[in-house]
N, C-alpha and C positions, 0 to 999 in steps of 0.2 A: 602452480601454473601462473597465477597472477604475479607472483614475485619474479618468475622467470621472464615474463613478458616485458620487463624493464629493458631486456637486451635488444628488443626491436621497437621499443616505444619511441615516438618522436620527442617525448619529454620524459626521459628515464627517471629523473629525480621525482617528478610528480607521480609516476607509476609506482615506483618503489615505496614512497611514503604512504600512498593510499593503500597499496597491497599490504604493507606492514600493519596499518591500522585495521584492515579487514582481518588479517591473521590474528591480531590480538582479540578481536571480537569473537572469532571462531574458537580460539583457545579458551576464552572466558565462558562461552556457552557450553563447550565440552566439559569444562571443569565443574560448572554448576550441575550438569546432568550426572556426572560421575559422583558428585558430592551427595546427591539425593537418591541415588540408585538404591532400591530396596528400602527406602524410607518414605512411605506414602505421606506421612504427616509433614515432613520437611518439603516434599515436592508440592504439596498443597499450599504451604506457606509461600513458596516461591511463586506459584501462580497468583496467589492473592497479592503478592508484592507488585507483580506486573499490573494487575488490575488497579491497585491503589495508586500507582504512579500515573496511570492514564486518567484516573478520576481527578488527581491533583492538577494535571494539565488542563482538564476540562474546567475545573474551578478557576484556574488562572485565566482562562478565556473569558469567564463571566466577569472577573475583576477588570480585565482589559475592556470589556464591553461597557462597564460602568465608568471606568476612568477615561477611556478614549474611544468612543463609539466609531469615530471615523477610521480608526486603525483596525478595529475589530470587525467591521462590516465593509465588504466590498460593494461600492455603490452600484445601483442598477444602471444598465446601459440600454441602448436600443435592442441589443441582442439577447439580454438576459436580465432576470430580476436580481435584486440584492442578495448577496451571499455572505454567510457568517465565516469570518476568519478565526476568531478567537485570538490566541497568541501566535498563530501561524503566519507565515509570509504570504500565503494564498489559501483559498478555501479548501484545497485538497490536502494540504500538508498534515494538519491535525486529524482530518477526517480519515486518512489512511490508518493512523494509530487507533482511532476509535473503531474502525472496521475490524481490526485484529483483536480488539479488546472485547467485542460483543460476545463471542463464544465463551470467554471467561466470565462475563456477566451472567450468561445463561447457566453456566456451571455453578456459579455462586448462588443463584436463585434456587437451584435444586438442593444445594448443600445447607443453606442457611436455615436456622431455626430460631424461634423466640424473637426477641427484640432485634436480633441481627438482621432479620428479614427487612425491617424498616430501612436500615442503612443500605441494604442491597437494592431495594426498590428505588431509593433515592438515586443510587448510582445508575440504575436503568434509565430513569428519566433524564439524568444529566447527559449520559452518553448518547442515548437515542435522540434526544432533543438537539444536541449539538451536531450530531451527524446529519440529521434531516435539515437543519438550518444551513449547513454548509452547501447543500445542493450538489454534493459530490456523488455522481451516479455510479462510478466505478467502486467507490467505497461502500455505497449502499448494497450493491450486488454482492460484493465480497463478504460483507457482514451477513447478509441473508444466507449465502451458501455455506459460510463457515458455521453459523448457528445450526443450519439444517444438517450439516455433516455430524456435528456433535450430538444433536438430539436424535437423529436416526440411529446413531450407534448405541445410545444408552436407553432409548425407549423402543425396544424392539417389538413389543406387542401392540404399539399404538402408532405405527409409522404413518398410516393414512391420516390420522388425526393431526399428527405433527406437521405433515406436508400441507394440509389444508390450513391449519392455524398460521404457519409461517408464511404461506402465500397471502393470506389476508393482511398480516402485519406488513409484508413487503409492499403490497399494492397501496395500503394506506400511507406508508412512508413515502413512496414515489409520488402519490397524489399530493401530499403535503409539500413536497419539494417544488411542485409546479405552482404553488400559490403566489409567491412573489412575482409581480408582473414587471415586464421590461419598462424602461423609461421612455418618454416621448422624445427626449433629447439626451445625447451623451453628456456626461459630466464635463465641466470646463477643463478638468485635468487632461482629458483625452484630446480636447481641441488644442490645448497649449503645447503638449508634447507629442502630437500626432505625427510630426515630421522632423527629420534631421536637419540641422542648419546647412545652408548652401555654402560650400567651401570656395566655389569659383563660379563664374558664369557658365562654365561647361560641366558643372557637377550635376549629373542627372539623378544621383542617389537621393537627393532631397525630393524629387518628384516621383521616383519609382524606387523605393528602398530595396536593396538586394534581398533583405530578409523577408520581404513581402512580395517578391517578384511573381511567384506562381499564384494565380487566382486573384491578382490585384484588380479591383473592379473599375478603377479610374476615379478621378476627382468628382465629388458631388454626385456620385451614383449610389442610389439606395439598393443595397444588396438583398434586402428582405430576409437575410439569414438570422433567424431567431433560434436560440439554444433550446432544444427539446430533448426528450428522453433518448431519441434515436440519432441525434446529430453527434458527430465525432469531434467537434471543435478543431478540425484540421488534423487530427491525429493520423487518420488513414493516409493522407498525403505525406505527412512527415515520416510515417513508417516506410512508405515506398521509397522516399528519398534516402532514408537511413540504410535500408536493405541494399539499395544500389551502391551506396558508398561502401558498405561492408563487403560487398562482393569484390571490391578491388583488393581486399586482403581477406579472403574467405576462410582460410584455415586457422590462423592465430590472431587475427584482428590487428588493431592499432596499438594495443597495450592497455593493461588494466587501468581504470580510473581516468581514461582520456575521453569518455563519452561527451563531456561538456566542452571539450576543446577541439574535438574532431568533427562532431556533427555540425552540419551546415543547414540551418533552417532557411528555406527559400519560399515558404508557404505564407500567403497573406493571412489565412485564418489561424494558423498555428503560432502560438507565442510561448516559446520555451527554449532554453539552451540545451535541454535534454530531449531524448527521443520520446519519453513518456511511455515506455514499454520496457520492462526490465529484461525481457528475453532478447528483444531486438537490440537493446542497449548492450547486453552481454555479447551478442554477435558482433557488434561494432568494436567492442573492446578486445574480445578474446576469440573471435571467429567461431567456426562450427565446433571446434574442440571445446571451447568454453561453454557453449550452449549445451553440449552433450554432458559435460561434467555437472552443470547446474541442474539439468533435468534429472540426472541420476541421483544427485545429492538429495533432491526433494522426493523423487518417486520411490526410491528404495525404502526409506522409513515409513512412508504412507502405505505402501503395499504390504510391508511386514506387519504393520499395525492392523490393517484390515483382516489379514489372514489369522493373526493371533487373537483377535478380539473375542471370539467365542470361548477361548480358554483362559482369559484373564479373570481374576477375581473382581468382585463388584467395585471395590475402591480403586484398584489399579485401572480398571476399564473406564471409570469416570474421569480419572486424571489424564489418562492417555487420550481419551476422546476429546477432552477439552483442549489439550495441546494440538491434536489433529485438527480441530476446528479452527484454531489460530493459523495453522499452516495452510489450510484450504482457503481461508479468507485472504491470507497473504499472497497465495498464488493468483487468485482472481484479481486482487488489487494490482499485482505486478503486470497484468495484461494492459493496464491503462496508466501506469505510473512507473518511472524509473527510480527504484529505491533499494532493491535487494542487496546490492553491493556498496551502497553509499552509507557509510557508518554513521554519519551525522543526521541521517533522516530519521524522524521519530519512530516509524514502525520497524526499522531494520533490526535492532537488537531484540525486540520481542519475537520477531519471526524466527531468528536463528536459535534463540534460547528454546522456543517451543519445539523447533525441529529436533534439536539435540535431546530434549526431554523425551520426546516421542520415541526416538531411537533407543534411549536408555531404558524406558519402560518395557519395551518389547524385548530388548537384549536380556534384561534382568529376569523377565518371565521365562525366557527360554532356558537360562542357566538354572533357574529354580526347578523347571520341569526335568532337566537333565539329571540334576542331583537326586530328585525324588524317584526317578524311574529305576527299576531293578537292573 
């Protein structure tokens, strides 16, 4: 459907190239899932490879922090405290990857023995510490629910204890995110580049930028807007704008991969070229049909896994539940970030690989049952 949307896209070349890249990712994820079907050891090694890759990215962030702290840390403003970027372009980019990685970290903690446990716990500190330092609330919620889904699936007799323990960890992480305090004054960078240059005496865009038209407080007005756990950072208003725009092409959208060129941000609080919601972004690109296909692609494997879970052997159940945790975390993160169909985004490949692995585990278990039944 993404490839076909080049026929009605305003930029067919862009749509086709991005759809082709996405198709390659899907083919690779499917090939990996087929390659490890019925081979639990190989599947576990694949999950470990995803975990190791995320840990390497985390270590690279620490190197960046040592080498160039101004690049690795987003300076505090009047609205929010300092946030950790690592090697990401913004604090949310790598945090999304870490959110999807944490269910794999929980799986590795349960599987590790001997001295390997030390390395795994170091990975826990690196991933959790970097995620908390980023201040990314959507990523934190996604990581919490992804780990919870995995642990509830594998620790069936201790579910209340799991819920209580995870709740305590989550509250502690959210509390730690609130520790960096806002600055008394915005950094000089924001004052220098806060306005667009005036092109003529009649150019009002320098006084009221079109990308900041809705909710613009006026010059020298203190808004009092401070980023908290419950503020949306302008996302809700941006989502409303994107849905209205999508309703102009409600069935098939503007074409795959065109979210960043079709979405028009007119909100003062919101600063992004993307909608920052994967499902609304899909609606903008591929309309209601695209959203239905996306929801089906995610919901069918998850539903099949949950139904088959009691019949899976212990090893397969552990692996499948770890993959399901990654998928659950990815779905939650997708509610606050546009990434699911953007191949270059750090969490995109892990999400689709985990989804296909999950489907492969369940399909192989069903075939094994069919062969063993009289």
